[in-house]
C-alpha angles and dihedrals in degrees: 000000000000134000111228115212126188088267091048092243123149119236139144116316111265133184119255094028128106110264123202113215121186139172126191120207117203130173101239092209098053105016089232117143114249110233131187096037127140106215117190121217130182126182119200138171114262108231123228088257086069098254131090093237137356131223112212088336092304120122113245127224123233090260092052094049091052089048090055091049092049090054091065098220114175087217092057112046127147123236091246126019117195096181098066148069129209133223116223114202119193108213132211086242129058098288148078121221118217114209129188108204093191097062112113121286091245099056137066113275091214112109097178145316124249111217117217131195090239137353116295124239107183136359145186136199125218111244091254087051089229094122133038120200117201127184115227106191095180093063097027093240142118113225115218114208128194105220089198090073102010092240134133105247100183143356113220119208111227137168123294124304103001109200118147121044130189137172116218114237097258090045094228091125135028113208128209123194114221110200117207144114110276118242145133093284099025130077128213119172137061139321114213119210135190103230094200099048092031091226132135105242101176147005112207121188112217112161146294128305139021116345129216115190131206139153145221109257092249092053090238095121135031119206120207125183122217106203100192094049100043093235143116116220116216115212124195102224101203091050096035091223135125110246103176150001116218116202103221104164147278118333107349102203103165137026136176132179117230113216088198097052096032087225140111115237117207125197121211116201099193101052100022095236125147109203126195116212116194110241097223104028094038090218129127108260100173141013126198120196113218131156125286115266099058109141114159137050129178133162130229114250093267092052092238104107122051117201113208115189122206108200094185100050093030095236138139115209116199110208125201106211094195089072100014097236137118109258097182140016116195128191112226138171121295120296107012105197111153138041125188132179143220123184090274110023143044114219121207121199120201122197092217098057140047089220122094120208118226118200117191109231095209090060098056095090095033104052129064090206114032112228118230126213112206116212122192111227106186129314099278131069114245090233090069089069120108091240136017116212131221096224126088117275095185119069138154124242135216088255116097113266095349124127129179120226121188124209113198093193093067096024093236137129113216125213109215126185112203115253095029123114096231139007115290096215146008131222113203117220104202103176096067150311110318111242096180144350135220133180124224109199116208099169126116117265128215100238095175132357109308094353117115120186147160140179117232142162120233106223099218143357124271139081117312133192115227114205118196126190132178118184101201113057088022109240134150131176135168128202139166132248127190122216122193128213112269108235090204093064119081108237121239101171118210112194111212113260131220134188129232108198109218097183108077101189114107099174115082137177126246110249095011119108111243118209112215119190126193144163122230117212136177111244097228103052100019088226121143115262109222134204104012103174098189103046107135135184122214110203110200126188105212134273084032095270094138139004141182134193117222126183114240111225124215114238113177139311094010094312116133132190135203132180112224123192122193110207096195139011118278147088116306137194123204119204128186138206144173110189093188089064093040087245101143124180096264091054098048130073117262134210133224120215133182117213124201136170 
């Protein structure tokens, strides 16, 4: 393991710095690197007893620790898990839910909830997935979240009504679309942000209306649609200045840049035209006449196939950019509004149906009529939700041939393995209706044959256990690392907390409020911790079939009280967290309750 400083020098490991971790797998008999493996690594704080965790006060062996991590218990989570990925769900209320799909089948998948100052509208992750940027139109800000600890680190003030957000390919600048009517006192255009320094570097007025933003693949130009003016503004990125307005047609509602064609394709809902704008000359090079009602365009991962959705005529047009013509037109369910991609399929969601249509990319050139696979995603059509988001609700995962699809109408995220007739699993999103989903991948990557690495940030100083597991060939190993306090980081010491449950009863009645009293203490002095304002209880009906979050209210002298209500008979677990004290659920004691009628 190496600590990477700004000068790329190696020194002692320190908290708060980027740490490079790498493992090399070599066949000892032949010396040949072993490729295609999926090593699992967990990093956890070593307790003062000399072990990373204890089980009933007994020290655990390396094999036992790994076995606990593999079970995926919410009460037994490592500090850093390099085997997993996380699902981020943007809610219709001011929050983001963090789900861990690899937690055990009998526990809640919710890791935490990130509170926001206002409901989010659009978001983007950095390529290394360390920062998440979320637009908050109601407060004219962009929330910046650190995905290492799932906390908002800053709220950046931007121009009025920030809606769309996009990162240019080289990640030098982050662009925010500010929707509004142009005028002497009103701004409609883009705010440009330095994502490293988290500072606004420019505000560029473009034109009236909603803005969609995309870029040339060399990051030389940014393209901004102006819906009310029927134009696309071309911005020179190095100079941060508008160089041209290209009049493309009435009501440009969607745009996407094709890396294959080196052109921006603009969709116009009112007149049904798709216009191609050359990425270097900024001139219209092709126009396709389709029917009014087209609203969405997205390109396949290789930039070859453009998918244009007509929400009015219920059509999907597949565009071949090599010849600028429509190759297929597919009839789908009412109101197609989103298309997402895996490596092999395009998935089309329709607001008027609970079915998603899957189109195999490899058959586009081969088949005269493109076959459609219909996948049921819940029982209710997405259009029945209270609100429909702008962000994507279909995304691939690091798992082979697995995609996630969110349905805001039933508040679920569905786990679909390609080739199956229906989803294989469901993740419930209790806080609200999902407006969009993203994946944060924490797993090790094979960067060269037999060499598996990742970059991470250790949350604090101390001694850590590193547990390594490889399934085939079967191999496990644990070792220690020591992390020193970083003198460059101001210290805000959070003493670990524990809970003393004062209420002894563990059997409760369905439908009758159960008052649970507890005392919160710090683990070093044993003294009571008073006035925690963000202590929350998570009541989970096992095996994770329902859950509810309830604020825990401070009473007196470090005593807290929460009213729990079991809606149906069963076995319940109660988890606790206080984010302000870095006391997350897997670090705090939990409680078991049995509810009967």
